[in-house]
py3Dmol code that shows the C-alpha trace and the ligand (Angstrom):
import py3Dmol

protein = """\
ATOM      1  CA  MET A   1      14.547-169.110  63.037  1.00  0.00           C
ATOM      2  CA  GLN A   2      15.370-171.926  65.554  1.00  0.00           C
ATOM      3  CA  PHE A   3      15.019-170.189  69.065  1.00  0.00           C
ATOM      4  CA  VAL A   4      13.122-166.838  68.311  1.00  0.00           C
ATOM      5  CA  LYS A   5       9.390-167.027  66.890  1.00  0.00           C
ATOM      6  CA  TYR A   6       7.514-163.849  65.594  1.00  0.00           C
ATOM      7  CA  GLU A   7       3.803-163.507  65.534  1.00  0.00           C
ATOM      8  CA  GLN A   8       1.868-160.586  64.125  1.00  0.00           C
ATOM      9  CA  ARG A   9      -1.448-159.628  65.518  1.00  0.00           C
ATOM     10  CA  GLY A  10      -3.012-156.617  64.139  1.00  0.00           C
ATOM     11  CA  PHE A  11      -0.446-153.825  64.969  1.00  0.00           C
ATOM     12  CA  VAL A  12       0.869-155.787  67.648  1.00  0.00           C
ATOM     13  CA  GLY A  13       4.168-158.033  67.135  1.00  0.00           C
ATOM     14  CA  ILE A  14       4.851-160.866  69.502  1.00  0.00           C
ATOM     15  CA  VAL A  15       8.277-162.082  69.834  1.00  0.00           C
ATOM     16  CA  THR A  16       8.984-165.343  71.876  1.00  0.00           C
ATOM     17  CA  ILE A  17      12.234-166.620  72.802  1.00  0.00           C
ATOM     18  CA  ASP A  18      12.058-170.557  72.561  1.00  0.00           C
ATOM     19  CA  ARG A  19      14.767-172.494  73.655  1.00  0.00           C
ATOM     20  CA  GLN A  20      12.973-174.388  76.581  1.00  0.00           C
ATOM     21  CA  LYS A  21      15.250-177.098  77.141  1.00  0.00           C
ATOM     22  CA  ALA A  22      17.656-174.609  78.663  1.00  0.00           C
ATOM     23  CA  LEU A  23      14.805-172.333  80.115  1.00  0.00           C
ATOM     24  CA  ASN A  24      15.055-170.036  77.319  1.00  0.00           C
ATOM     25  CA  ALA A  25      18.802-169.359  78.289  1.00  0.00           C
ATOM     26  CA  LEU A  26      20.557-166.712  75.917  1.00  0.00           C
ATOM     27  CA  ASN A  27      23.287-168.046  73.713  1.00  0.00           C
ATOM     28  CA  SER A  28      25.012-166.343  70.913  1.00  0.00           C
ATOM     29  CA  GLU A  29      22.540-167.929  68.478  1.00  0.00           C
ATOM     30  CA  VAL A  30      19.444-166.882  70.495  1.00  0.00           C
ATOM     31  CA  LEU A  31      20.902-163.186  70.664  1.00  0.00           C
ATOM     32  CA  GLY A  32      21.562-163.184  67.053  1.00  0.00           C
ATOM     33  CA  GLU A  33      18.069-164.350  66.323  1.00  0.00           C
ATOM     34  CA  LEU A  34      16.607-161.961  68.658  1.00  0.00           C
ATOM     35  CA  GLU A  35      18.521-159.237  66.781  1.00  0.00           C
ATOM     36  CA  GLN A  36      17.488-160.200  63.497  1.00  0.00           C
ATOM     37  CA  THR A  37      13.780-160.593  64.600  1.00  0.00           C
ATOM     38  CA  PHE A  38      13.797-156.857  65.971  1.00  0.00           C
ATOM     39  CA  ASP A  39      15.431-155.693  62.614  1.00  0.00           C
ATOM     40  CA  SER A  40      12.840-157.484  60.542  1.00  0.00           C
ATOM     41  CA  ILE A  41       9.834-155.853  62.146  1.00  0.00           C
ATOM     42  CA  SER A  42       7.738-153.496  60.049  1.00  0.00           C
ATOM     43  CA  LEU A  43       7.216-150.206  61.502  1.00  0.00           C
ATOM     44  CA  GLU A  44       4.419-149.541  59.053  1.00  0.00           C
ATOM     45  CA  GLU A  45       2.534-152.499  60.449  1.00  0.00           C
ATOM     46  CA  THR A  46       3.568-152.662  64.043  1.00  0.00           C
ATOM     47  CA  ARG A  47       2.787-150.014  66.729  1.00  0.00           C
ATOM     48  CA  CYS A  48       3.671-152.106  69.947  1.00  0.00           C
ATOM     49  CA  VAL A  49       5.838-155.315  70.724  1.00  0.00           C
ATOM     50  CA  ILE A  50       5.275-157.965  73.430  1.00  0.00           C
ATOM     51  CA  LEU A  51       8.622-159.888  74.185  1.00  0.00           C
ATOM     52  CA  THR A  52       8.109-163.132  76.212  1.00  0.00           C
ATOM     53  CA  GLY A  53       9.557-166.519  76.868  1.00  0.00           C
ATOM     54  CA  ALA A  54       7.928-169.896  75.624  1.00  0.00           C
ATOM     55  CA  GLY A  55       6.610-172.232  78.162  1.00  0.00           C
ATOM     56  CA  GLU A  56       5.191-171.808  81.465  1.00  0.00           C
ATOM     57  CA  LYS A  57       8.258-171.940  83.710  1.00  0.00           C
ATOM     58  CA  SER A  58      10.894-169.288  82.219  1.00  0.00           C
ATOM     59  CA  PHE A  59      11.105-165.958  80.727  1.00  0.00           C
ATOM     60  CA  VAL A  60      14.993-166.154  80.392  1.00  0.00           C
ATOM     61  CA  ALA A  61      17.112-167.949  82.818  1.00  0.00           C
ATOM     62  CA  GLY A  62      20.025-165.733  82.039  1.00  0.00           C
ATOM     63  CA  ALA A  63      23.008-165.890  79.500  1.00  0.00           C
ATOM     64  CA  ASP A  64      24.011-169.480  78.821  1.00  0.00           C
ATOM     65  CA  ILE A  65      26.535-170.613  81.672  1.00  0.00           C
ATOM     66  CA  GLY A  66      27.838-173.374  79.418  1.00  0.00           C
ATOM     67  CA  GLU A  67      28.906-171.005  76.552  1.00  0.00           C
ATOM     68  CA  MET A  68      30.495-168.450  79.010  1.00  0.00           C
ATOM     69  CA  SER A  69      32.284-170.945  81.117  1.00  0.00           C
ATOM     70  CA  GLY A  70      35.574-171.253  78.830  1.00  0.00           C
ATOM     71  CA  LEU A  71      35.717-167.784  77.506  1.00  0.00           C
ATOM     72  CA  SER A  72      38.727-165.633  77.680  1.00  0.00           C
ATOM     73  CA  LYS A  73      38.867-161.915  78.774  1.00  0.00           C
ATOM     74  CA  ALA A  74      38.491-160.778  75.216  1.00  0.00           C
ATOM     75  CA  GLU A  75      36.037-163.305  74.424  1.00  0.00           C
ATOM     76  CA  GLY A  76      33.918-162.290  77.689  1.00  0.00           C
ATOM     77  CA  GLU A  77      34.170-158.917  76.674  1.00  0.00           C
ATOM     78  CA  ALA A  78      32.965-159.595  73.116  1.00  0.00           C
ATOM     79  CA  PHE A  79      29.943-161.624  74.497  1.00  0.00           C
ATOM     80  CA  GLY A  80      28.822-158.960  76.696  1.00  0.00           C
ATOM     81  CA  LYS A  81      28.788-156.559  73.763  1.00  0.00           C
ATOM     82  CA  LYS A  82      26.910-158.781  71.633  1.00  0.00           C
ATOM     83  CA  GLY A  83      24.255-158.833  74.435  1.00  0.00           C
ATOM     84  CA  ASN A  84      24.447-155.332  75.338  1.00  0.00           C
ATOM     85  CA  ASP A  85      23.958-154.239  71.596  1.00  0.00           C
ATOM     86  CA  VAL A  86      20.805-156.164  70.927  1.00  0.00           C
ATOM     87  CA  PHE A  87      19.389-155.116  74.343  1.00  0.00           C
ATOM     88  CA  ARG A  88      20.220-151.482  73.223  1.00  0.00           C
ATOM     89  CA  LYS A  89      18.557-152.135  70.004  1.00  0.00           C
ATOM     90  CA  ILE A  90      15.454-153.212  72.092  1.00  0.00           C
ATOM     91  CA  GLU A  91      15.588-150.198  74.333  1.00  0.00           C
ATOM     92  CA  ALA A  92      15.696-147.631  71.715  1.00  0.00           C
ATOM     93  CA  PHE A  93      13.573-149.385  69.230  1.00  0.00           C
ATOM     94  CA  PRO A  94      11.268-146.892  67.798  1.00  0.00           C
ATOM     95  CA  ILE A  95       7.847-148.406  69.100  1.00  0.00           C
ATOM     96  CA  PRO A  96       7.196-149.529  72.696  1.00  0.00           C
ATOM     97  CA  VAL A  97       8.272-153.140  73.766  1.00  0.00           C
ATOM     98  CA  ILE A  98       6.393-154.770  76.695  1.00  0.00           C
ATOM     99  CA  ALA A  99       8.227-157.750  78.459  1.00  0.00           C
ATOM    100  CA  ALA A 100       5.597-160.424  79.681  1.00  0.00           C
ATOM    101  CA  ILE A 101       7.907-162.169  82.361  1.00  0.00           C
ATOM    102  CA  ASN A 102       6.266-165.612  82.285  1.00  0.00           C
ATOM    103  CA  GLY A 103       8.776-167.254  85.028  1.00  0.00           C
ATOM    104  CA  PHE A 104      12.555-166.880  85.929  1.00  0.00           C
ATOM    105  CA  ALA A 105      13.975-163.847  84.819  1.00  0.00           C
ATOM    106  CA  LEU A 106      17.575-164.467  85.981  1.00  0.00           C
ATOM    107  CA  GLY A 107      20.735-162.567  85.240  1.00  0.00           C
ATOM    108  CA  GLY A 108      20.643-161.673  81.542  1.00  0.00           C
ATOM    109  CA  GLY A 109      16.890-162.429  81.615  1.00  0.00           C
ATOM    110  CA  CYS A 110      16.254-159.676  84.145  1.00  0.00           C
ATOM    111  CA  GLU A 111      18.509-157.762  82.108  1.00  0.00           C
ATOM    112  CA  LEU A 112      16.347-158.255  78.930  1.00  0.00           C
ATOM    113  CA  ALA A 113      13.278-157.312  80.655  1.00  0.00           C
ATOM    114  CA  MET A 114      14.892-154.111  81.976  1.00  0.00           C
ATOM    115  CA  SER A 115      15.762-153.112  78.258  1.00  0.00           C
ATOM    116  CA  CYS A 116      12.083-153.066  77.680  1.00  0.00           C
ATOM    117  CA  ASP A 117       9.795-150.196  78.190  1.00  0.00           C
ATOM    118  CA  ILE A 118       7.239-151.756  80.377  1.00  0.00           C
ATOM    119  CA  ARG A 119       7.435-155.206  82.178  1.00  0.00           C
ATOM    120  CA  ILE A 120       4.466-157.097  83.553  1.00  0.00           C
ATOM    121  CA  ALA A 121       4.865-160.576  85.265  1.00  0.00           C
ATOM    122  CA  SER A 122       3.303-163.756  86.056  1.00  0.00           C
ATOM    123  CA  GLU A 123       2.706-164.364  89.740  1.00  0.00           C
ATOM    124  CA  ASN A 124       5.306-167.201  89.401  1.00  0.00           C
ATOM    125  CA  ALA A 125       7.952-165.008  88.052  1.00  0.00           C
ATOM    126  CA  VAL A 126      11.404-164.982  89.962  1.00  0.00           C
ATOM    127  CA  PHE A 127      13.835-162.102  89.429  1.00  0.00           C
ATOM    128  CA  ALA A 128      17.491-162.313  90.404  1.00  0.00           C
ATOM    129  CA  GLN A 129      21.053-161.006  89.180  1.00  0.00           C
ATOM    130  CA  PRO A 130      23.012-164.080  90.334  1.00  0.00           C
ATOM    131  CA  GLU A 131      26.199-163.148  88.437  1.00  0.00           C
ATOM    132  CA  VAL A 132      28.535-162.456  91.383  1.00  0.00           C
ATOM    133  CA  SER A 133      27.641-166.103  92.553  1.00  0.00           C
ATOM    134  CA  LEU A 134      29.276-167.340  89.120  1.00  0.00           C
ATOM    135  CA  GLY A 135      32.233-165.338  89.434  1.00  0.00           C
ATOM    136  CA  ILE A 136      31.237-162.384  87.117  1.00  0.00           C
ATOM    137  CA  THR A 137      29.562-159.212  86.950  1.00  0.00           C
ATOM    138  CA  ALA A 138      25.958-158.630  85.483  1.00  0.00           C
ATOM    139  CA  GLY A 139      27.270-157.838  81.762  1.00  0.00           C
ATOM    140  CA  PHE A 140      24.024-157.388  79.726  1.00  0.00           C
ATOM    141  CA  GLY A 141      23.390-153.838  81.397  1.00  0.00           C
ATOM    142  CA  GLY A 142      22.445-154.873  84.977  1.00  0.00           C
ATOM    143  CA  THR A 143      25.065-152.860  86.660  1.00  0.00           C
ATOM    144  CA  GLN A 144      23.441-150.020  84.796  1.00  0.00           C
ATOM    145  CA  ARG A 145      19.722-150.220  84.207  1.00  0.00           C
ATOM    146  CA  LEU A 146      18.674-151.846  87.578  1.00  0.00           C
ATOM    147  CA  ALA A 147      19.755-148.828  89.634  1.00  0.00           C
ATOM    148  CA  ARG A 148      17.985-146.451  86.841  1.00  0.00           C
ATOM    149  CA  ILE A 149      14.895-148.437  87.401  1.00  0.00           C
ATOM    150  CA  ILE A 150      14.674-149.172  91.153  1.00  0.00           C
ATOM    151  CA  GLY A 151      17.340-146.933  92.926  1.00  0.00           C
ATOM    152  CA  LEU A 152      20.696-147.332  93.751  1.00  0.00           C
ATOM    153  CA  GLY A 153      20.427-148.996  97.214  1.00  0.00           C
ATOM    154  CA  LYS A 154      18.009-151.624  96.533  1.00  0.00           C
ATOM    155  CA  ALA A 155      19.991-152.417  93.058  1.00  0.00           C
ATOM    156  CA  LYS A 156      23.232-152.801  94.987  1.00  0.00           C
ATOM    157  CA  GLU A 157      21.891-154.904  97.481  1.00  0.00           C
ATOM    158  CA  LEU A 158      20.232-157.326  94.914  1.00  0.00           C
ATOM    159  CA  LEU A 159      23.613-157.387  92.800  1.00  0.00           C
ATOM    160  CA  TYR A 160      25.803-157.825  95.646  1.00  0.00           C
ATOM    161  CA  THR A 161      23.646-160.594  97.384  1.00  0.00           C
ATOM    162  CA  THR A 162      22.140-162.301  94.404  1.00  0.00           C
ATOM    163  CA  ASN A 163      18.778-162.549  96.294  1.00  0.00           C
ATOM    164  CA  LYS A 164      15.968-163.862  94.643  1.00  0.00           C
ATOM    165  CA  MET A 165      12.769-161.798  94.462  1.00  0.00           C
ATOM    166  CA  LYS A 166       9.205-163.063  93.796  1.00  0.00           C
ATOM    167  CA  ALA A 167       6.767-161.080  91.462  1.00  0.00           C
ATOM    168  CA  ASP A 168       5.081-159.285  94.466  1.00  0.00           C
ATOM    169  CA  ALA A 169       8.511-158.080  95.817  1.00  0.00           C
ATOM    170  CA  ALA A 170       9.188-156.922  91.936  1.00  0.00           C
ATOM    171  CA  LEU A 171       6.012-155.071  92.014  1.00  0.00           C
ATOM    172  CA  ALA A 172       6.625-153.289  95.265  1.00  0.00           C
ATOM    173  CA  LEU A 173      10.061-152.061  93.950  1.00  0.00           C
ATOM    174  CA  GLY A 174       8.644-150.720  90.708  1.00  0.00           C
ATOM    175  CA  LEU A 175      10.636-153.259  88.628  1.00  0.00           C
ATOM    176  CA  VAL A 176       7.345-154.661  87.291  1.00  0.00           C
ATOM    177  CA  ASN A 177       4.225-152.321  86.600  1.00  0.00           C
ATOM    178  CA  ALA A 178       1.830-155.390  87.318  1.00  0.00           C
ATOM    179  CA  VAL A 179       1.423-159.114  88.110  1.00  0.00           C
ATOM    180  CA  TYR A 180      -1.070-161.420  86.873  1.00  0.00           C
ATOM    181  CA  PRO A 181      -1.836-165.326  86.931  1.00  0.00           C
ATOM    182  CA  LEU A 182       0.205-166.804  84.415  1.00  0.00           C
ATOM    183  CA  GLU A 183      -2.841-167.894  82.275  1.00  0.00           C
ATOM    184  CA  SER A 184      -3.874-164.404  81.864  1.00  0.00           C
ATOM    185  CA  LEU A 185      -0.450-162.790  81.332  1.00  0.00           C
ATOM    186  CA  MET A 186      -0.298-162.886  77.698  1.00  0.00           C
ATOM    187  CA  ASP A 187      -4.206-161.490  77.552  1.00  0.00           C
ATOM    188  CA  GLU A 188      -3.074-158.776  79.710  1.00  0.00           C
ATOM    189  CA  ALA A 189       0.165-157.908  77.539  1.00  0.00           C
ATOM    190  CA  ALA A 190      -2.164-157.952  74.487  1.00  0.00           C
ATOM    191  CA  LYS A 191      -4.698-155.651  76.093  1.00  0.00           C
ATOM    192  CA  LEU A 192      -1.867-153.274  77.265  1.00  0.00           C
ATOM    193  CA  ALA A 193      -0.135-153.483  73.504  1.00  0.00           C
ATOM    194  CA  GLU A 194      -3.449-152.800  71.907  1.00  0.00           C
ATOM    195  CA  LYS A 195      -4.275-149.785  74.253  1.00  0.00           C
ATOM    196  CA  ILE A 196      -0.954-148.285  73.185  1.00  0.00           C
ATOM    197  CA  ALA A 197      -1.415-149.242  69.673  1.00  0.00           C
ATOM    198  CA  ARG A 198      -4.943-147.340  69.325  1.00  0.00           C
ATOM    199  CA  ASN A 199      -2.950-143.944  69.945  1.00  0.00           C
ATOM    200  CA  ALA A 200      -1.160-141.890  67.372  1.00  0.00           C
ATOM    201  CA  PRO A 201       1.908-143.956  66.604  1.00  0.00           C
ATOM    202  CA  ILE A 202       4.261-141.015  65.543  1.00  0.00           C
ATOM    203  CA  ALA A 203       3.260-139.102  68.863  1.00  0.00           C
ATOM    204  CA  VAL A 204       3.910-142.583  70.975  1.00  0.00           C
ATOM    205  CA  ARG A 205       7.194-142.928  69.042  1.00  0.00           C
ATOM    206  CA  ALA A 206       7.969-139.191  69.825  1.00  0.00           C
ATOM    207  CA  THR A 207       6.982-139.876  73.419  1.00  0.00           C
ATOM    208  CA  LYS A 208       9.471-142.828  73.584  1.00  0.00           C
ATOM    209  CA  LYS A 209      12.255-140.961  71.944  1.00  0.00           C
ATOM    210  CA  ALA A 210      11.592-137.699  74.315  1.00  0.00           C
ATOM    211  CA  ILE A 211      11.720-139.968  77.510  1.00  0.00           C
ATOM    212  CA  ASN A 212      14.860-141.980  76.533  1.00  0.00           C
ATOM    213  CA  ASP A 213      16.959-139.455  75.025  1.00  0.00           C
ATOM    214  CA  GLY A 214      15.665-136.750  77.813  1.00  0.00           C
ATOM    215  CA  MET A 215      16.999-139.296  80.615  1.00  0.00           C
ATOM    216  CA  GLN A 216      20.587-139.076  79.209  1.00  0.00           C
ATOM    217  CA  VAL A 217      21.037-135.262  79.396  1.00  0.00           C
ATOM    218  CA  GLY A 218      20.477-132.592  81.870  1.00  0.00           C
ATOM    219  CA  ILE A 219      16.833-130.987  82.416  1.00  0.00           C
ATOM    220  CA  ASP A 220      17.467-127.784  80.211  1.00  0.00           C
ATOM    221  CA  GLU A 221      18.799-130.010  77.288  1.00  0.00           C
ATOM    222  CA  ALA A 222      15.866-132.541  77.898  1.00  0.00           C
ATOM    223  CA  ILE A 223      12.960-130.073  77.617  1.00  0.00           C
ATOM    224  CA  VAL A 224      14.413-128.909  74.446  1.00  0.00           C
ATOM    225  CA  ILE A 225      14.541-132.623  73.098  1.00  0.00           C
ATOM    226  CA  GLU A 226      10.775-132.659  74.187  1.00  0.00           C
ATOM    227  CA  GLU A 227       9.910-129.111  72.390  1.00  0.00           C
ATOM    228  CA  LYS A 228      11.404-130.399  69.316  1.00  0.00           C
ATOM    229  CA  LEU A 229       9.676-133.803  69.252  1.00  0.00           C
ATOM    230  CA  PHE A 230       6.313-131.976  70.395  1.00  0.00           C
ATOM    231  CA  GLY A 231       6.834-129.642  67.470  1.00  0.00           C
ATOM    232  CA  SER A 232       7.400-132.382  64.805  1.00  0.00           C
ATOM    233  CA  CYS A 233       3.827-133.989  65.731  1.00  0.00           C
ATOM    234  CA  PHE A 234       2.367-131.010  63.977  1.00  0.00           C
ATOM    235  CA  GLU A 235       3.436-132.094  60.844  1.00  0.00           C
ATOM    236  CA  SER A 236       1.335-135.306  61.095  1.00  0.00           C
ATOM    237  CA  GLU A 237      -2.052-135.909  59.679  1.00  0.00           C
ATOM    238  CA  ASP A 238      -2.827-138.031  62.813  1.00  0.00           C
ATOM    239  CA  GLN A 239      -2.670-134.632  64.841  1.00  0.00           C
ATOM    240  CA  ARG A 240      -4.655-132.535  62.515  1.00  0.00           C
ATOM    241  CA  ASN A 241      -7.422-135.194  62.406  1.00  0.00           C
ATOM    242  CA  ALA A 242      -7.416-135.793  65.961  1.00  0.00           C
ATOM    243  CA  MET A 243      -7.538-132.026  67.114  1.00  0.00           C
ATOM    244  CA  ALA A 244     -10.132-131.270  64.528  1.00  0.00           C
ATOM    245  CA  ALA A 245     -12.518-134.057  65.538  1.00  0.00           C
ATOM    246  CA  PHE A 246     -12.108-132.594  69.265  1.00  0.00           C
ATOM    247  CA  VAL A 247     -12.751-129.256  68.046  1.00  0.00           C
ATOM    248  CA  GLU A 248     -15.744-130.158  65.730  1.00  0.00           C
ATOM    249  CA  LYS A 249     -17.160-132.488  68.664  1.00  0.00           C
ATOM    250  CA  ARG A 250     -16.983-135.696  66.835  1.00  0.00           C
ATOM    251  CA  LYS A 251     -15.114-138.938  67.347  1.00  0.00           C
ATOM    252  CA  PRO A 252     -11.752-139.175  65.597  1.00  0.00           C
ATOM    253  CA  ASP A 253     -10.974-141.328  62.757  1.00  0.00           C
ATOM    254  CA  PRO A 254      -8.601-144.370  63.501  1.00  0.00           C
ATOM    255  CA  PHE A 255      -4.996-142.907  63.296  1.00  0.00           C
ATOM    256  CA  VAL A 256      -3.144-143.741  60.056  1.00  0.00           C
ATOM    257  CA  ASN A 257       0.573-143.556  61.033  1.00  0.00           C
ATOM    258  CA  ARG A 258       1.134-140.458  58.846  1.00  0.00           C
TER     259      ARG A 258
END
"""
ligand_1 = """\
55
HXC
C 22.480 -172.610 80.439
C 20.538 -173.231 81.739
C 20.764 -171.947 82.199
C 21.687 -171.114 81.954
C 18.984 -173.127 82.964
N 19.730 -174.083 82.077
N 19.337 -171.878 83.331
N 21.530 -173.604 80.663
N 22.539 -171.440 80.995
N 21.586 -169.669 82.405
C 19.470 -175.358 81.920
C 19.964 -176.335 82.934
O 21.254 -176.464 82.898
C 19.066 -177.432 82.344
O 19.740 -178.169 81.386
C 17.674 -177.011 82.052
O 17.957 -175.664 81.785
C 16.767 -176.960 83.096
O 17.086 -176.449 84.258
P 17.381 -176.888 85.674
O 18.337 -176.446 86.452
O 17.472 -178.687 85.803
O 15.917 -176.539 86.155
P 15.476 -176.300 87.778
O 15.917 -177.165 88.723
O 14.063 -175.918 87.928
O 16.136 -174.845 88.221
C 15.940 -173.654 87.189
C 16.867 -172.541 87.817
C 18.173 -173.036 87.373
C 16.670 -172.166 89.276
C 16.777 -171.381 86.630
O 18.388 -173.619 85.995
C 19.352 -172.269 87.499
O 19.866 -171.475 88.400
N 19.823 -171.747 86.201
C 20.967 -170.745 86.245
C 20.215 -169.363 86.404
C 21.365 -168.114 86.585
O 22.380 -168.232 87.274
N 21.338 -167.203 85.659
C 22.319 -166.167 85.372
C 23.359 -166.646 84.402
S 24.613 -165.532 84.313
P 19.897 -179.768 81.488
O 20.627 -180.182 80.028
O 20.782 -180.092 82.562
O 18.566 -180.371 81.465
C 24.016 -164.054 83.215
C 25.070 -163.025 82.826
C 24.414 -162.041 82.064
O 22.966 -164.118 82.906
C 25.563 -161.320 81.390
C 26.446 -161.986 80.459
C 27.365 -160.943 79.691
"""
view = py3Dmol.view(width=600, height=400)
view.addModel(protein, "pdb")
view.setStyle({"model": 0}, {"cartoon": {"style": "trace"}})
view.addModel(ligand_1, "xyz")
view.setStyle({"model": 1}, {"stick": {}})
view.zoomTo()
view.show()
């Protein structure tokens, strides 16, 4: 692949968007490669994914403005759908995805980070939804996910004004979970991913599904979603082994993802 690199480190997969000459901006090719990369991740071998941008300046500086500049109405809609389909795939990916935001997260970059489960950022990260200054709406989920993550009032302010926000402000709003010096961002992301990967994979996956699916429906239906997924864990070898170890007052064996 030209623009998206993948590295497997134990149970953790690292996806890096690498189009540094355009600050990792998302054109159709990058979106296509991102989709292909997620499609090819082995869920047998991988328990958590880290998504980041190459270089020290930018996570993703948005959708590619050059590519978008001449689009017709139908082409604009198709471009939005292309990004939305990939981002939705990441949001619903069976295992957790951590965004390690190493600089600019603008427009589609902020939207990409918001499709991940957990966001951590470097101190030099900058967030904004600049779309209305370019004559468009946010189009890769920003009008929907930002309000769900930080609340309606602040989301509307950011989307209407295009104000840029530094990492500490994003932390205060809950848009990111933690901020680290740039040089330690990937180590911290790896620590977080490895911690997740040490837990029972089937239970982690069921937890992600329960949260995601439950957020789309009313509480009564959501609780039933949890009950079903909770119940399904009792068919796993990992549940039997972990609970037996507790009862027998011994250390559990490593989880086997069965
Ligand atoms: C295409 C981009 C780009 C983008 C940067 N580049 N962002 N190309 N699309 N989104 C390119 C520049 O053209 C330039 O290429 C190179 O990357 C370096 O950028 P500079 O501007 O020279 O760097 P700097 O002065 O440090 O400024 C960094 C920046 C600025 C503040 C991030 O590049 C910027 O404002 N970029 C646009 C950010 C933005 O508006 N994003 C939202 C896009 S709309 P050359 O060839 O000149 O060296 C969006 C909509 C999503 O994301 C939904 C779609 C459906």
